[in-house]
C-alpha positions in Angstrom: 119.5 121.2 86.5 122.2 123.1 88.5 121.8 122.1 92.0 123.5 124.1 94.9 126.0 122.6 97.5 123.1 122.9 100.3 121.2 120.9 97.4 123.5 118.2 97.1 124.3 118.1 100.9 120.2 117.7 101.6 120.2 114.7 99.1 123.4 113.0 100.1 122.5 113.1 104.1 119.0 111.8 103.2 120.4 109.0 101.9 123.4 108.2 104.0 120.6 108.8 107.1 118.2 106.0 105.6 121.2 103.6 105.1 121.9 104.1 108.3 119.0 103.5 109.7 118.6 100.2 107.9 121.7 98.7 109.3 121.2 100.1 112.9 118.0 98.0 113.3 119.1 95.1 111.5 119.7 93.2 114.5 116.5 93.3 115.7 114.8 92.4 112.6 116.5 89.5 111.6 115.6 87.8 114.8 113.1 85.3 113.2 110.7 85.4 110.3 107.8 87.6 112.5 110.3 90.2 113.0 111.9 90.5 109.5 108.4 90.5 107.6 106.2 91.9 110.2 108.3 93.6 112.9 107.0 90.9 115.6 103.4 92.2 115.6 104.5 94.9 118.1 104.4 98.3 116.2 101.8 100.9 116.7 98.9 101.6 114.4 100.1 105.1 114.0 103.7 104.4 113.0 102.3 101.6 110.7 99.6 104.3 109.2 102.5 106.6 108.3 104.3 103.9 106.8 101.4 102.8 104.4 101.1 106.4 103.7 104.7 106.4 102.6 104.6 103.5 100.8 101.4 104.6 98.5 102.9 108.0 97.8 105.2 106.9 95.0 107.1 109.0 92.3 105.3 107.5 89.2 102.2 107.6 90.7 102.6 111.3 91.6 104.0 111.7 88.0 100.8 110.3 86.6 98.2 112.3 88.5 100.2 115.4 87.9 99.6 114.9 84.1 96.0 113.6 84.4 95.5 116.8 86.1 96.7 118.8 83.7 95.3 117.0 80.9 91.6 116.5 82.4 91.1 119.0 85.0 88.7 118.1 88.0 87.3 114.9 86.3 90.9 113.9 86.9 89.4 113.4 90.3 87.4 110.4 89.2 90.4 108.7 87.1 92.3 107.2 89.9 88.8 105.2 90.5 90.1 103.0 87.8 92.5 101.4 91.1 90.0 102.0 92.5 91.7 104.4 95.1 88.5 103.9 97.7 89.7 100.3 98.3 91.2 101.6 101.4 88.1 102.6 102.3 86.7 99.1 102.4 89.9 98.1 104.3 89.6 100.2 107.1 85.8 99.7 107.5 86.0 95.6 107.6 88.3 94.2 105.4 91.0 95.0 107.8 89.5 93.4 110.7 88.7 90.4 109.2 92.3 89.7 107.9 94.3 90.4 111.0 92.1 87.9 113.1 93.7 85.2 110.9 96.6 86.1 112.9 98.9 84.8 109.6 102.0 86.4 107.8 101.2 86.4 104.1 98.0 86.7 102.3 99.2 82.9 100.7 99.5 81.5 104.4 95.9 83.1 104.7 94.3 80.9 101.8 95.4 77.9 104.0 93.6 79.2 106.8 90.4 79.7 104.5 90.3 76.7 102.7 92.4 74.1 105.1 95.4 72.0 103.6 93.4 69.8 100.6 94.7 69.5 97.2 92.4 72.4 96.2 93.7 74.4 98.8 97.3 73.9 97.8 96.8 74.7 94.3 95.5 78.0 95.4 98.0 78.5 97.7 100.9 78.5 94.8 98.6 80.4 92.5 98.5 83.3 95.1 102.0 83.0 95.3 102.5 83.4 91.9 100.2 86.4 91.5 101.7 88.2 94.2 105.0 87.6 92.6 103.7 88.7 89.5 102.3 92.0 90.6 105.2 92.7 92.5 107.5 92.2 89.6 104.7 94.4 87.4 105.5 97.3 90.4 109.0 97.0 90.3 109.2 97.9 86.9 106.4 100.5 86.8 108.6 102.4 89.7 112.0 101.8 87.8 110.2 103.3 84.6 109.3 106.6 86.8 112.2 107.1 88.9 114.5 107.0 85.8 112.2 109.6 84.2 112.5 112.0 87.2 116.1 111.7 88.3 117.3 112.4 84.8 115.6 115.7 84.5 116.2 117.0 88.4 120.0 115.6 88.5 122.8 117.1 86.9 125.0 114.7 86.1 125.4 112.7 82.7 125.2 109.2 84.1 125.2 107.2 80.6 127.4 104.5 79.6 128.6 102.0 77.2 128.1 98.2 77.8 129.5 96.7 74.6 127.6 98.4 71.7 124.8 99.0 74.1 123.9 102.3 75.3 122.7 102.5 78.7 121.2 106.1 79.1 121.5 108.1 82.5 117.4 107.4 83.3 118.6 103.8 83.7 121.8 104.3 85.1 120.2 106.7 87.8 117.4 104.1 88.2 119.8 101.2 88.7 121.7 103.4 91.4 118.2 104.4 93.6 116.7 101.0 93.2 120.0 99.1 94.5 120.5 102.0 97.8 117.1 101.1 98.7 117.0 97.4 98.2 120.1 97.4 100.5 118.7 99.3 103.2 115.1 96.8 102.6 116.9 93.6 102.9 119.2 94.5 105.6 116.5 95.6 107.9 113.7 94.3 106.7 110.1 95.5 108.0 111.5 97.3 110.9 113.9 99.1 108.7 110.9 99.5 106.3 108.7 101.2 108.7 111.1 103.4 110.2 112.6 104.9 106.8 109.2 105.5 105.8 108.3 107.6 108.3 110.9 109.6 108.2 110.5 109.8 104.0 107.1 110.9 104.8 107.6 113.6 107.0 110.1 115.0 104.4 107.5 114.5 101.8 104.3 116.1 103.7 106.9 119.5 104.2 108.3 119.1 100.5 104.1 119.2 99.4 103.6 122.3 101.3 106.6 124.0 100.1 105.3 123.2 96.5 101.7 124.2 97.5 103.1 127.6 98.7 105.4 128.6 95.7 102.8 127.8 93.0 99.9 129.5 95.2 102.0 132.7 95.7 103.2 132.1 91.7 100.2 131.7 89.8 96.8 134.0 89.8 93.2 132.7 88.9 93.2 134.9 85.7 96.6 132.9 84.5 95.2 129.6 85.0 91.9 130.3 83.1 93.9 131.6 80.5 95.6 128.3 79.6 92.6 126.0 80.2 89.7 125.1 78.2 86.1 125.2 79.0 84.8 122.5 81.0 88.4 122.2 82.7 87.0 123.4 86.0 83.7 120.9 86.1 83.4 118.0 88.1 80.3 116.6 86.4 80.4 115.0 83.1 77.9 113.4 80.8 78.4 110.8 78.2 81.1 112.5 76.5 84.3 114.2 78.0 83.8 117.5 76.0 87.2 119.0 76.9 88.8 120.5 73.4 92.6 122.3 73.9 92.0 123.7 70.2 92.1 127.2 71.7 94.3 127.3 74.2 98.4 127.3 74.7 98.0 123.6 74.3 96.6 122.2 71.5 98.8 119.0 71.2 96.9 117.6 74.1 94.0 117.0 72.2 96.2 114.1 70.5 96.9 112.6 74.2 93.0 112.9 74.7 92.3 110.7 71.7 94.9 108.2 72.5 93.8 107.5 76.1 90.7 106.5 75.0 88.4 108.2 77.8 86.1 110.1 75.5 82.9 108.3 76.5 83.8 109.2 80.2 80.1 108.3 81.3 80.9 104.6 80.3 84.2 104.8 81.7 82.7 106.0 85.4 80.1 103.3 84.9 83.1 100.7 83.9 85.1 102.0 87.1 82.2 102.2 89.8 81.5 98.5 88.5 85.0 97.4 88.6 85.6 99.2 91.8 82.8 97.6 94.1 84.1 94.2 93.1 87.7 94.9 93.3 87.2 96.5 96.8 85.2 94.0 98.0 87.9 91.3 96.8 90.3 93.3 99.2 93.8 94.2 99.1 96.4 92.3 97.0 98.9 90.3 98.4 101.3 93.2 98.8 102.6 95.8 101.2 99.4 97.0 102.3 98.2 93.6 103.2 101.6 93.2 105.1 100.6 96.6 107.0 97.6 95.2 107.9 98.7 91.5 109.0 102.0 93.5 111.1 98.9 95.4 113.7 98.8 94.4 117.3 94.9 93.9 117.0 92.4 94.0 114.5 90.9 97.1 115.6 94.5 98.5 114.9 94.4 97.3 111.7 91.5 98.8 111.2 93.0 102.5 112.5 96.2 102.0 110.6 94.1 101.8 107.2 92.1 104.8 108.0 95.1 107.0 109.0 96.6 106.1 105.7 93.9 108.2 104.0 93.7 111.3 106.5 97.3 112.0 106.7 98.2 111.5 102.7 95.4 112.9 100.4 95.6 116.4 101.3 99.4 117.1 101.2 100.0 114.9 98.3 97.2 116.8 96.1 98.3 119.9 97.5 101.4 119.0 95.6 99.5 117.8 92.4 97.8 120.5 92.0 100.6 123.0 92.7 102.8 121.2 89.9 100.2 121.3 87.6 99.0 124.9 88.0 102.7 125.8 87.5 103.0 123.5 84.3 99.4 125.0 82.6 101.1 128.7 83.3 104.9 128.5 83.0 105.6 125.3 80.7 104.0 126.3 77.6 107.6 126.6 75.7 109.1 123.2 77.4 105.8 121.1 76.6 104.9 122.5 73.0 108.6 122.0 71.7 107.8 118.5 72.2 105.4 118.8 69.7 103.2 115.6 68.6 105.1 113.9 71.0 104.4 115.6 74.4 105.5 113.5 77.4 103.0 114.8 80.0 105.4 112.4 82.7 107.8 115.1 82.7 105.7 117.8 84.0 106.7 117.3 87.4 110.5 117.2 86.9 110.2 120.4 84.6 108.5 122.0 87.2 110.7 121.6 90.1 113.6 122.4 87.7 112.5 126.1 87.2 110.4 127.0 90.1 111.8 125.8 93.4 114.4 127.5 95.1 117.8 126.3 96.0 117.6 124.5 99.5 113.9 123.5 99.1 115.1 122.0 95.7 117.2 119.5 97.8 114.5 119.2 100.2 112.0 118.5 97.8 114.4 115.9 95.7 115.1 114.3 98.8 111.2 113.6 99.4 110.8 112.6 96.0 113.5 110.1 96.1 111.9 109.1 99.9 108.2 108.6 97.8 110.2 106.3 95.3 111.9 104.6 98.2 109.4 104.3 100.3 106.8 102.5 98.0 109.8 100.1 96.5 111.3 99.0 99.6 107.3 98.0 100.6 107.1 95.8 97.9 110.7 94.7 98.0 110.1 93.7 101.8 106.5 91.9 101.0 107.0 89.8 98.2 110.1 87.2 99.6 107.8 86.2 102.2 105.6 84.6 99.6 108.7 82.5 98.0 110.4 81.4 101.5 107.3 81.3 104.0 105.2 80.0 101.3 106.9 78.0 99.2 110.5 76.9 100.7 109.4 76.7 104.4 105.9 75.1 103.3 106.8 72.5 100.6 110.8 72.0 100.6 112.0 72.7 104.2 110.2 73.4 107.3 113.0 72.7 110.0 115.5 75.2 108.5 116.6 77.9 111.2 115.6 81.6 111.5 118.8 82.7 110.4 118.5 80.5 107.0 114.9 81.5 106.5 115.9 85.3 106.5 119.2 84.8 104.4 117.1 83.3 101.9 114.7 86.3 102.1 117.7 88.5 101.5 118.3 86.6 98.2 114.6 86.1 96.9 114.3 90.2 97.0 117.4 90.8 95.3 116.4 88.6 92.7 113.4 90.0 92.3 114.9 93.4 92.0 116.8 92.3 89.4 114.1 90.7 87.2 112.0 93.6 87.7 114.4 96.0 86.5 115.0 93.8 83.3 111.2 94.2 82.9 111.4 98.0 83.6 114.0 98.3 81.1 111.8 96.9 78.6 108.6 99.1 80.1 106.8 101.4 77.6 104.9 104.6 79.4 104.0 104.8 83.0 100.6 105.1 81.8 100.4 102.1 79.8 101.7 100.2 82.9 99.6 101.7 85.2 96.4 101.1 83.4 97.4 97.2 82.8 98.3 96.7 86.2 95.2 98.3 87.8 92.4 97.1 85.0 93.6 93.6 83.5 95.8 91.7 86.0 93.7 92.8 88.9 90.5 92.0 86.7 91.8 88.5 87.0 92.0 88.7 90.9 88.5 90.2 91.8 85.9 87.1 91.3 87.8 84.6 93.4 89.1 87.0 96.0 85.7 88.4 96.6 83.9 84.9 96.7 86.6 83.5 99.4 85.1 86.3 101.6 81.3 86.1 101.7 80.7 82.3 100.0 80.5 79.3 102.2 80.4 76.6 99.3 83.5 78.5 97.7 86.4 75.9 97.2 90.1 75.7 97.3 89.8 74.6 93.6 87.2 77.2 92.6 89.9 80.0 94.1 92.6 78.1 92.2 90.8 78.1 88.8 89.3 81.6 89.1 92.7 83.0 89.4 94.2 80.8 87.0 91.6 81.8 84.3 91.9 85.2 85.4 95.4 85.2 84.9 95.2 83.8 81.3 92.6 86.7 80.4 94.3 89.1 81.5 97.6 87.7 79.6 96.0 87.4 76.4 94.7 91.2 76.8 98.1 92.3 77.2 99.9 90.5 74.2 96.8 90.1 71.8 94.4 93.3 72.2 96.9 95.7 73.6 95.0 98.7 71.8 92.0 98.2 73.8 91.7 100.5 77.0 91.7 97.9 79.6 89.1 98.8 81.8 86.8 98.2 78.9 87.5 94.5 79.1 87.6 93.9 82.9 84.1 92.3 82.8 85.3 89.7 80.4 88.3 89.5 82.3 85.8 89.3 85.1 83.4 86.9 83.6 85.9 84.7 82.5 87.4 84.5 85.9 83.9 83.9 87.6 83.5 80.9 85.1 86.6 79.1 86.6 86.0 79.7 89.9 82.1 78.0 89.7 83.5 75.5 87.7 86.3 74.6 90.3 83.9 75.1 93.0 81.4 72.5 91.6 83.8 69.5 90.7 83.5 68.1 94.1 81.6 68.3 97.3 82.9 70.8 100.0 86.2 68.9 101.1 87.2 71.1 104.0 83.8 72.0 105.9 85.4 71.9 109.8 88.1 74.5 108.0 85.4 76.6 106.5 83.6 76.4 109.8 87.0 77.6 111.8 87.3 80.1 109.4 83.8 81.8 109.5 84.0 81.4 113.3 87.1 83.1 113.8 86.8 85.8 110.9 83.2 86.2 111.9 82.2 87.7 108.3 79.0 89.0 106.8 77.9 87.1 103.4 76.2 84.0 102.3 77.1 81.6 105.1 73.7 80.1 105.8 74.5 76.6 106.3 77.9 76.8 107.8 76.5 79.6 110.4 74.0 77.3 111.5 76.4 74.6 112.0 78.4 76.5 114.0 75.7 78.3 116.0 74.5 74.6 116.9 78.2 74.0 118.2 78.2 77.1 120.2 74.8 78.8 121.0 77.1 81.7 122.3 78.6 82.6 118.8 76.9 86.1 117.3 77.1 86.2 113.4 77.9 89.3 111.9 75.0 91.5 111.3 76.6 94.8 110.6 76.5 95.0 106.9 74.1 97.6 107.0 76.7 99.7 109.2 79.4 98.6 106.7 77.9 99.7 103.9 76.6 103.3 104.9 80.1 103.8 106.6 81.7 103.2 103.1 79.5 105.5 100.9 80.2 108.0 103.6 83.9 107.1 103.5 84.1 107.3 99.9 82.7 111.1 100.0 85.1 111.6 103.0 88.0 110.4 100.9 87.4 112.7 97.9 86.9 115.4 100.0 90.6 115.6 100.6 90.9 115.1 97.1 89.1 118.0 96.1 90.0 120.6 98.6 93.6 121.0 97.8 92.8 121.4 93.9 90.1 123.8 94.8 92.3 126.0 96.7 95.1 126.1 94.4 92.8 127.1 91.5 91.4 129.5 93.6 87.4 128.3 93.6 87.2 129.0 96.8 83.1 128.5 97.3 83.7 125.0 96.3 87.0 125.0 98.9 84.8 125.8 101.5 81.9 123.1 100.5 84.4 120.7 100.4 85.7 121.5 103.9 82.0 121.1 105.3 81.5 117.7 103.8 84.8 116.6 105.3 83.9 117.6 108.7 80.2 116.1 108.3 81.5 112.8 107.0 84.3 112.9 109.9 82.0 113.3 112.8 79.5 110.4 111.0 82.5 108.3 110.9 83.6 108.9 114.3 80.4 108.0 115.6 79.4 105.1 113.4 83.0 103.9 112.7 85.6 104.6 115.5 83.3 104.4 118.4 82.4 100.9 117.4 85.8 99.4 116.9 86.4 97.8 120.4 83.9 95.4 119.4 86.1 93.9 116.6 89.0 92.9 119.3 86.4 90.6 121.1 87.6 86.8 120.5 84.7 84.2 119.8 84.0 82.3 123.0 85.6 78.7 123.0 83.5 75.9 122.0 81.1 74.1 124.0 83.5 70.7 123.9 86.6 73.5 125.0 84.6 74.6 128.0 83.9 70.9 129.3 87.5 70.0 128.6 88.4 72.8 130.6 86.2 71.6 133.7 87.2 68.6 133.4 90.7 69.3 133.6 
């Protein structure tokens, strides 16, 4: 790609700017661990929400989303349920409130809050640290793969070189440079740097989204789109089979892609995604940047508002860009994609479209925006993982009397080491699609059972959590290396069952060893679920305690919230393909669901910050004093 002087100047100005922000606020961030990892719990919810949205607006994920929209059409709106994308709805409705009430720094530290400090709790603490580190390494490899593919097409310089007899490609070289720059400003400024740069990045990305939407909308007509797509491409609904045939279109090779993905039984896929999604969503966010934003919020209600903001500021702009790139590719990239033959690389649709359609000046802004998308997500992971190593391993088990400066210094070293290991994995990674499916379906399958039960079942113990996570990790690893040809989502129930067996075996190995810790957790967090004996004991000790009776309200808010989020996915797509009646209908759905959530969720949030009354014994001590 040939870049104008203006394009290059915009890109370099952006890089210098974010590095400057990181170094400028580094002194404030390095004061102590709370400041470095959580921003001292002083940042406002809308800043954290914009930061979280930026962290989720990653390049690799955007490339993958463009690819599935191109291949599957409107049915692609369902495929991100593999994660599931609507887990964020569960977070803002109730999980963010429950998590923030713990007042801890990491997900692993939360385990001690939930299970106490016995042997089972310590094993659980260690296994969640291991899971956090493994998942972060997987995501670093995923981002490394994506940014390399993007940069090698959109940037004009040949960066390949030989290391001995080994040729390092331009894609790898670019990925190394961008990862190094991102790591530098992240480790220098900690959470303050991540949030400040991500707000800037989000603004750039949002402008870029509307630029691409404008270019695509004014460059492509409805007739041109209809001529390029197969029958059923515009249908959101589906039957048991996918029923898409690209044979009579300009892209017959897409049929091979459909066969490779293994999604032909789309009805079965949908049922599996729904089954997995409900369990995975109640389990809560994995211990990474999303949970870190929740724990960084000032209050439980602000943690919920932060998670809500993440959805409404991101989805419409992002899908406007995704739909824009997809229709441009359908209409104008026929020669480029067909020249790849049977090995058509659909992950190159996004960079090819940028190369061909975006004008000078805007191209530099867009490239800065895509770099921002990558850097925002990458920096969020780089900042979140070291907290587990330093706070949950070194500080807890090795040296709890070190200075704050030493802890921060060790955090910086941990970040660098993790990035280096993740990059090594990235050098050996396959396609983005394979990485995405393994991370979302197999690895997280081992996470679900234990992390669902920890919220809702009083009898669940630290040993149950440990063995549930361990069995799940073993099952997902076996799937990765022994049965790589099986589509990951279809083995999710087996991984879940294997993990559930581990949970039950571990739980019933011994009586509940930490009753007081469980009572304290229940009293502080106030979850709904199966808490009968614990609830009765807490209410006997404190007659003023009011148990959570909001399950029905939370369930209705979740159902409405999923439709609300889906509307924000579909409106930009229908708008871009000129389906105006559907666009108007989903705009109406968005308005109705927004009003419902305002009345049934937002207006009730003030209740989330109410602290439980002191225990009877505490009241008597106060009077005696």
